[in-house]
C-alpha positions as CSV (number, residue, x, y, z in Angstrom):
1,M,181.4,39.7,224.7
2,L,180.9,41.3,221.3
3,R,179.6,44.5,222.7
4,G,182.7,44.8,224.7
5,R,185.0,44.6,221.2
6,R,183.1,47.2,219.7
7,P,184.5,50.4,221.0
8,R,188.1,48.9,220.0
9,L,187.4,47.7,216.8
10,G,185.9,51.1,216.0
11,L,188.7,53.1,217.1
12,L,190.6,50.6,214.7
13,A,188.5,51.1,211.9
14,G,188.7,54.9,212.3
15,L,192.6,55.1,212.4
16,A,192.1,53.0,209.2
17,L,190.2,55.5,207.7
18,L,191.9,58.3,208.7
19,L,195.1,57.1,207.5
20,S,193.4,55.8,204.2
21,A,192.3,59.7,203.6
22,G,195.8,61.0,204.6
23,L,194.7,62.8,207.3
24,L,197.2,61.2,210.0
25,S,200.5,60.8,208.9
26,V,202.3,57.3,209.9
27,G,205.1,59.2,211.4
28,L,203.0,60.6,214.1
29,L,202.6,57.3,215.6
30,P,205.0,56.2,218.1
31,A,208.0,54.7,216.2
32,V,209.9,51.5,217.8
33,A,213.2,51.4,218.1
34,D,215.4,49.0,215.9
35,E,217.0,46.3,218.0
36,P,220.5,46.0,217.3
37,R,221.2,42.9,215.0
38,L,224.5,41.0,214.7
39,S,225.7,41.2,210.9
40,S,226.7,37.9,209.5
41,I,229.9,36.4,210.8
42,P,230.4,34.1,207.6
43,A,230.6,37.2,205.6
44,A,232.5,39.5,207.8
45,E,235.1,36.8,207.5
46,L,235.6,37.0,203.7
47,D,234.9,40.6,203.6
48,V,238.2,41.9,202.0
49,A,238.1,45.0,199.9
50,P,236.4,44.2,196.4
51,G,238.7,45.2,193.3
52,T,241.9,45.3,195.3
53,E,243.8,41.7,194.2
54,A,244.7,43.3,191.1
55,C,247.0,45.9,192.6
56,F,248.0,44.0,196.3
57,P,251.2,42.1,194.7
58,G,254.0,40.6,197.4
59,H,252.4,37.2,197.6
60,R,255.0,35.4,195.5
61,R,258.6,36.4,194.7
62,G,259.4,39.0,192.3
63,E,256.6,40.9,192.6
64,T,258.3,44.3,192.6
65,Q,256.7,46.6,190.6
66,V,253.9,49.3,191.5
67,L,250.5,48.5,190.6
68,T,247.9,50.5,191.4
69,C,244.2,50.8,191.5
70,E,242.4,53.9,190.5
71,Y,239.1,55.5,191.8
72,G,237.2,58.5,191.0
73,S,237.4,61.2,188.2
74,K,237.0,64.3,189.5
75,G,238.2,66.1,192.8
76,P,241.7,66.2,194.3
77,R,243.9,63.3,193.9
78,I,245.3,61.6,196.9
79,L,248.0,58.6,196.5
80,A,247.1,55.8,199.1
81,I,250.3,54.0,200.1
82,G,250.5,51.2,202.6
83,D,250.3,47.5,203.5
84,S,247.2,45.0,204.0
85,H,246.0,47.2,206.7
86,L,245.3,50.0,204.3
87,R,243.9,47.6,201.9
88,A,241.1,46.8,204.2
89,F,240.6,50.7,205.5
90,S,240.6,51.5,201.2
91,P,236.7,51.2,201.0
92,A,236.4,54.1,202.9
93,L,238.4,56.2,200.7
94,R,236.9,54.2,197.3
95,R,233.2,55.6,198.8
96,L,234.7,59.0,198.6
97,A,236.1,58.7,195.1
98,E,232.7,57.1,194.0
99,E,230.9,60.4,195.5
100,G,233.1,62.4,193.7
101,R,234.9,63.9,196.7
102,I,238.5,63.1,195.8
103,R,240.2,61.0,193.2
104,V,242.5,57.8,194.7
105,T,245.4,56.0,193.4
106,L,245.8,53.1,195.7
107,V,249.7,52.1,195.9
108,I,249.6,48.6,198.5
109,R,251.7,45.5,198.8
110,S,251.3,42.4,201.2
111,R,253.7,42.6,204.5
112,C,255.2,46.1,203.4
113,G,254.7,49.3,204.9
114,W,255.7,53.0,203.6
115,S,258.8,53.2,205.5
116,S,262.7,52.6,205.4
117,R,263.1,49.7,208.0
118,V,263.6,46.2,206.8
119,V,260.7,44.2,207.6
120,E,261.2,41.2,210.3
121,N,260.4,37.8,208.3
122,D,262.3,34.6,208.4
123,T,261.7,35.0,204.2
124,R,264.5,36.5,203.0
125,W,263.0,37.2,199.5
126,I,260.0,38.9,201.7
127,R,262.4,41.4,203.0
128,D,264.3,42.1,199.9
129,D,261.8,42.3,197.7
130,C,259.9,44.8,200.1
131,Q,262.5,46.9,200.1
132,T,262.7,46.8,196.0
133,W,259.1,47.6,195.7
134,R,259.6,50.7,198.0
135,Q,262.2,52.0,195.8
136,N,259.8,51.7,193.1
137,V,257.4,53.5,194.9
138,A,259.7,56.4,195.3
139,R,260.2,56.5,191.6
140,Y,256.9,56.1,191.1
141,I,256.2,59.1,193.5
142,R,258.8,61.3,191.9
143,E,257.1,61.0,188.3
144,Q,253.6,62.1,189.5
145,D,252.8,65.9,189.3
146,D,249.0,66.4,190.3
147,V,249.0,64.9,194.0
148,R,247.1,66.8,196.4
149,A,248.4,64.7,199.4
150,I,249.3,61.0,200.3
151,V,247.3,58.9,202.8
152,T,249.5,56.2,204.4
153,H,249.0,53.4,207.0
154,H,250.8,50.2,207.8
155,R,251.4,47.8,210.7
156,A,254.9,48.9,211.9
157,S,254.9,46.0,214.7
158,T,256.4,43.4,211.8
159,M,259.5,45.7,211.1
160,A,262.9,44.8,212.8
161,G,264.3,47.1,215.4
162,R,263.1,49.2,218.5
163,T,260.0,51.0,218.4
164,S,262.1,54.3,219.2
165,Q,263.3,53.8,215.3
166,R,259.9,54.0,213.7
167,G,259.6,57.7,213.3
168,P,262.9,58.2,212.0
169,D,262.4,55.3,209.3
170,T,259.4,56.3,208.4
171,L,260.4,59.8,207.8
172,K,263.2,58.7,205.4
173,A,260.7,57.2,203.1
174,W,258.5,60.3,203.4
175,R,261.3,62.4,202.1
176,I,260.4,61.6,198.7
177,A,257.2,63.7,199.0
178,L,258.1,66.1,201.5
179,E,260.9,67.6,199.6
180,R,258.2,67.9,196.6
181,G,255.7,69.7,198.7
182,I,253.4,67.3,199.1
183,P,251.9,66.6,202.6
184,V,251.7,63.4,204.3
185,I,248.4,62.0,205.7
186,A,249.0,59.3,208.9
187,L,246.2,57.1,209.7
188,S,246.3,55.5,213.3
189,G,246.1,51.4,213.1
190,A,243.2,49.7,214.3
191,A,243.2,47.0,216.9
192,N,245.5,44.1,216.6
193,W,243.8,41.1,218.4
194,P,246.7,39.0,220.0
195,F,247.0,35.6,218.1
196,S,247.2,33.4,220.7
197,G,243.3,34.3,221.1
198,P,240.3,34.2,219.1
199,T,239.5,36.3,217.0
200,P,236.8,38.6,217.1
201,T,234.4,37.0,215.1
202,R,235.0,33.5,216.8
203,C,234.1,35.3,220.2
204,L,230.9,36.7,218.6
205,R,230.0,33.1,217.3
206,E,229.9,32.2,221.5
207,N,228.5,35.7,222.1
208,R,225.8,36.6,219.9
209,A,223.5,38.4,222.1
210,P,223.8,42.1,222.1
211,S,224.2,41.8,226.0
212,Q,227.3,40.0,225.3
213,W,229.0,41.9,223.0
214,D,231.5,43.5,225.2
215,T,232.8,40.6,226.1
216,C,234.2,40.3,222.9
217,S,236.1,43.9,223.5
218,A,239.4,44.8,225.0
219,S,241.2,47.6,226.1
220,V,243.3,49.9,224.5
221,R,246.5,48.3,226.3
222,K,246.3,44.9,225.4
223,V,245.3,45.4,221.7
224,M,246.6,48.8,220.5
225,K,250.5,48.6,219.6
226,F,253.0,51.5,219.4
227,D,251.6,54.2,217.4
228,W,254.2,55.0,214.8
229,T,252.4,58.0,213.5
230,V,253.1,60.0,216.6
231,P,256.9,60.4,216.3
232,A,256.8,60.2,212.1
233,V,254.8,63.5,212.0
234,V,256.5,65.0,214.8
235,L,259.7,64.6,213.0
236,A,258.3,65.6,209.6
237,R,257.1,68.9,210.8
238,R,260.1,69.5,212.8
239,A,261.8,69.4,209.6
240,Y,259.5,70.5,206.9
241,G,257.3,72.8,208.9
242,P,253.6,72.3,210.5
243,A,251.6,71.8,207.3
244,A,254.1,69.2,206.0
245,A,252.7,66.1,208.0
246,H,249.2,65.5,209.9
247,R,247.7,62.5,211.8
248,I,244.3,61.1,211.5
249,D,243.7,59.3,215.1
250,L,240.8,57.2,214.8
251,R,241.3,55.4,218.0
252,D,238.0,57.4,219.7
253,V,235.9,55.4,217.0
254,Y,237.9,51.7,217.4
255,C,238.0,52.2,221.0
256,P,235.8,54.4,222.8
257,Q,236.5,55.1,226.3
258,R,239.5,53.0,225.7
259,R,237.7,50.1,225.2
260,C,238.1,48.1,222.1
261,R,235.2,46.8,220.4
262,A,234.7,44.1,217.9
263,V,231.3,44.9,217.0
264,T,229.3,48.6,216.4
265,P,226.4,49.2,219.0
266,S,224.0,48.5,215.8
267,G,225.8,45.3,214.9
268,Q,228.3,45.8,212.3
269,I,230.9,43.4,212.5
270,M,234.2,45.3,212.6
271,Y,237.2,42.4,212.2
272,R,237.3,40.0,209.3
273,D,240.1,38.5,211.3
274,H,242.6,39.4,214.5
275,Q,243.6,42.8,212.9
276,H,241.8,43.4,209.8
277,L,238.9,45.8,209.3
278,T,235.7,44.3,207.1
279,A,235.2,46.3,204.1
280,A,231.4,47.3,205.1
281,Y,232.6,48.4,208.1
282,S,235.5,50.6,206.4
283,R,233.0,52.1,204.1
284,S,231.0,52.9,206.6
285,L,233.7,55.3,208.0
286,A,234.1,57.5,204.7
287,P,231.9,60.5,206.2
288,L,234.0,60.6,208.9
289,L,237.1,60.1,207.1
290,E,236.0,63.0,204.8
291,R,235.5,65.2,207.9
292,R,239.1,64.6,209.2
293,L,240.8,65.0,205.8
294,R,239.3,68.4,205.9
295,E,240.3,68.9,209.4
296,T,243.7,69.1,207.7
297,G,243.7,71.9,205.7
298,V,245.8,70.1,202.4
299,V,243.2,68.2,200.8
300,F,240.0,70.1,199.5
301,A,239.3,73.7,198.2
302,G,241.1,76.3,199.7
303,S,243.9,74.0,201.1
304,K,246.0,75.2,198.0
305,A,247.3,78.8,199.7
306,S,248.3,77.1,203.0
307,R,250.4,74.3,200.9
308,S,252.2,77.2,198.9
309,K,253.3,78.8,201.8
310,W,255.1,75.5,203.5
311,A,256.2,74.2,200.0
312,A,258.8,77.4,199.6
313,R,260.1,76.0,203.0
314,A,260.4,72.5,201.6
315,V,262.3,73.7,198.4
316,A,264.6,75.3,200.9
317,R,265.0,72.2,202.9
318,C,265.7,70.3,199.9
319,A,268.7,72.7,199.0
320,E,269.9,72.3,202.4
321,L,269.5,68.5,202.1
322,H,270.8,68.2,198.7
323,P,273.8,70.7,197.5
324,L,273.5,70.3,193.9
325,P,276.0,71.3,191.3
326,A,274.3,72.7,188.3
327,P,272.0,72.4,186.3
328,M,270.6,70.5,189.0
329,V,268.0,72.1,191.2
330,C,265.1,71.6,193.7
331,S,261.6,71.8,192.8
332,S,258.5,72.0,194.7
333,H,257.3,69.3,192.8
334,H,260.2,67.0,192.0
335,G,262.9,67.7,194.3
336,P,266.6,67.3,193.1
337,R,266.2,67.3,189.0
338,P,267.4,68.8,186.1
339,G,266.1,71.9,184.9
340,V,265.6,75.7,185.7
341,A,265.0,77.1,189.0
342,P,261.7,77.0,190.7
């Protein structure tokens, strides 16, 4: 019996000797693929964008001031304006800032996106405070002079009125930026799982095995609502030129082949509740987001020339919309304001 094992033992001893001598690379040995493994469900349910509570007003009456979170010290400056859905996506922007790609000023509010349409809520102060906050955001934008672009995202289904009004309502809010030559980049939304059903994490609790994960997915038609970014960007381009507004559509990432996932193929849980991305998953989207931002041509180096071409058109459009008596003028940085001609 011992003689039958000698060749195998000798082979193992020989391999060990070659490895110790550096004559055989471990990389040459067949690799064993990592099995998909579901990330922690309790951690996912608590995974809110870290450090954003300080700039996320709207939980109490009277919180209408603009609070900001600042990330990064170099690169073009981005304003990121939106509601809790942009807050959930903000770790991707923050990672790009930490890597020195951009500077980010986060301007967010609970239950209040960057639009002019009143939010649909039974509590009056939530509706009124949202409108006041939006006015303060417009004033804040007017005071900024070093913004390369504005990235915006919100959940439009919380707003009153018909879906056909989403585009015009949003453009009204954007004008404060567009008339100053600041391009707007709208992010399409992630999935919104019906409140009448279980959360993705609850479904995953009952379907932990990789072979069961697809059970927790849903069709685009079921969990993707009307995409307000489409009409808003179309109307903005029609009024201010093709470089004025852009869409970053991430539905191909959230919902490949029109099937919206709750977990990535590697096991990263994507949602912490019915509608908000986990911070960990959002942060993993940073490389993709950088590529999509570069594709717009208005954020990174080399985009200034194309931006200046439509900035002149924005000034002309401003003058058309706002016939101003002297000494009021339109400026690509500040829109209607006292001063010299641009």
